[in-house]
N, C-alpha and C positions, 0 to 999 in steps of 0.2 A: 368173761362175759364175750358172746360175740361180738357185740355191738363195739368193746373197746378194743379186740383184737382185730377187727375189720378196719377202724380207724388207723390203729398203729400200723397195721400191714401197706394200709394207703401211704401213711405218711413217707414210710420206713424207701418206697419206691417212687418219693416224691411226686406224686399221683394227686391233683386236686378231685372233689368229688365227680366233677365233670368228666375228668379224664379217664377216672375208673368207671362212670357210667357208660364211656363211649366203648370202653374195652368189652363191658358184659352185656352190652345193647340193650340197657335200660334207661330211665329217666334220671338226673341229678336226683331228683325229690325221692326216688326208691333208694337211693344209696345214703341221703340224710336220715331216712326213716331208719334203716337198718342202722346206723351208727348212733341214732339216739335212743334205738331201742322200742321206738315206735311199731315197727313191721319187722316181719324175718324172711329172709331169702328162702326162694322153693329149692327143692331140691337141684335143679339143673343150674339154679345160681351158683348154689354152694359148689357143686362140682366145677365149675367156670372159675370160682373164686379160688377153690383149691389150686387148679392148674396155673392160673395165673401168679399166685403167690408161691408157687411150691410146698404146700402144706396138704397135712390131711384135712380130711373131712371131721375127723375124731377131734383134731386140734381145735376145728374153727367151732364146734358145738357143746364140747366137752369142757367144763372149769379143770386148768389145771397151772403150776406155779410155772414159772419160769424153769425151763426145761434144760436138766444135765444128763438124764438117763435115755430121753428118747431116742429112738433108733438112728443111728450115726452115719454118715458118710463115707466115714474113713476108721479101718479099723487096725491101724497100722500102733497106733498106742495103746499097752495094756490100759485094763480098767485102773490099777495101783497107780500107775502113772499118770493117769487122766487125774485122779484124786489129790495127788502130790501137785501137780502144774497149777489146781484150781487152791488149794491153800497157799501155795508160793504165790499165785497172782494175787489172793486178798491180802498176805502179808506184805507184797512189794505196794500194794495202794495205800498202807497207812504209813510207808516208809519213804515216801517220794511226795506227790504234788499234794494230794489230798490230807498227808500229813503235815503240812508248812514246811515241807525240808527243801534245804537251799540247793537250786539247781546247779547242775554242772556246767561245764564250758559249753558254749553254743558251739553245735557243729553245722548250723549255720546261720546266715546272716539275720538277726535278732530272733533266734527261735529260743525256745524254754526247754531245756535238756534234762531229765533225770536217770539216775541209775540204781539199781540195788542187785547185791547178790549175795545169795544164800546158798552153800552147798554147790552143788554141781548145777544150781539153776541162776541165770544173769537176765535180767529184765531193763527195758530200757524205754524211757518215753519220752518224745518229742513232739511240739507243736509250735504254732506260729499263729500270730494274730491278739486280738485282744476281744472286742464286743464281738466281731466274728472271728471264729478260729478253724484252725484245722491241724489234725495231726494221726500219729501212729503210736503205740505200744506194740513191744514184743518180748517175747521171752524165748532165750536158749538153753538148753540143756547139754550139757557138756561141748560147748562150742557149736552144738547143733540147733538151728530153726526151730521150732516145735509149736510158736503160737503167735499171732498177731490179729491184730485190732485196729481199723480206720476209725475215725471219728471226725464230725464236722458239726460245729453249734453256732448259736449267736446267742445275745441278750437280745429281749425285746422288750424292755421296761427298764427305768434308772433304778427300780426297787430292788431289781436281781441283787443277790447276796453271794459271792465268792465263798463266802464262811460257811454257809448253809450247804453249798455245794460239796464244799469237801468234806463237811458234817454226813451229809448224806452218802458218798461215794465210800467213806468209811463205816457205813452201815452195810456194805454189799455182805450177800451170805453163799455158803456152799450152793446153794437151791438157785441164785440167781446172781452169779461171780464176774456180769459182764462190767457193770458200770457199777449203779445202787441197786439197791432193793427194792422189787415191785413197788413198792409205797411206802414213804418216809416222811413224819410230818415233825416241825418244831416251830413252837409260836406261831407265828402268821404264814410259815412258809408249808408246803406241801411239795414233794417229789414223786414223780412215777414213772414207770418205766414198763414199757411192753416188746415183749420177745417174740420172735419167729424163729425157731430153732434149736439147737444145742450147742455145746461146746465145741463140736465137731465143725459146725457150719452154722451162724445164725446173725441176723441182722435183728436192731432195734431202734427205740426212739424211745428218748427221756425228756421231759418236763419238768419245770418247777413253777407253780403257781405261788402269789403273795394276794391274800385274801380273794381270791380266785380270777386274780388277774394272771394271767399268762405272761412270765416275766423271761422265761428261757428255754429253749429247744436243742436237743442236740440227734442228729441220726449217728449210729454205729454199726460195723459189719467185721466181720472176722468170722477165727476158728482157727482151728491143729492145722500145722503146716504138714505138708504131704511132698517126701523128696523123690525124684527120679529114680 
């Protein structure tokens, strides 16, 4: 829905409703109504939003899943390479942090580092922090960097469950391979993510709710690497 996409796009940029309203020269109340689904932007506003966040109007107004096959910015990688890359990324996801694997030797003071290798592909994930954290995961093929994603998040309430986050991350799909699936529920917890873009160039925002209370959030962005 447009309301969900607009909210995710705004948060991915770190904008408050007031900041977005200033960018679009509308009232904060108008933005709040758009995000709640109580009102709909007019065509001029849609054009402004699409230009501000570098998305198409079709993306804003049409229902679609997390994109992997959206028109891309970088055509260096062949389609079969992208499919294998996504498969490897999902496999590495279950064999490192989300799979309760033991970290490897830290590369920075007090960092948590994970690695996984299969065939031509090598995956590395490193992050620092705890209740507030930041990190990067990257993938190499035959020694050449082909993919990277940065993330930064925080817990918002003591009811946050690291076990549930790992469970949600392990449930990521080929259609939405960046963090977890678009939506995932287990017991009293609910995970959801919104992504702008595709595997070539994307930014996203994920949240976890416990009984309708938001207990965790994380911003992330990345894409396919392009060598000079």
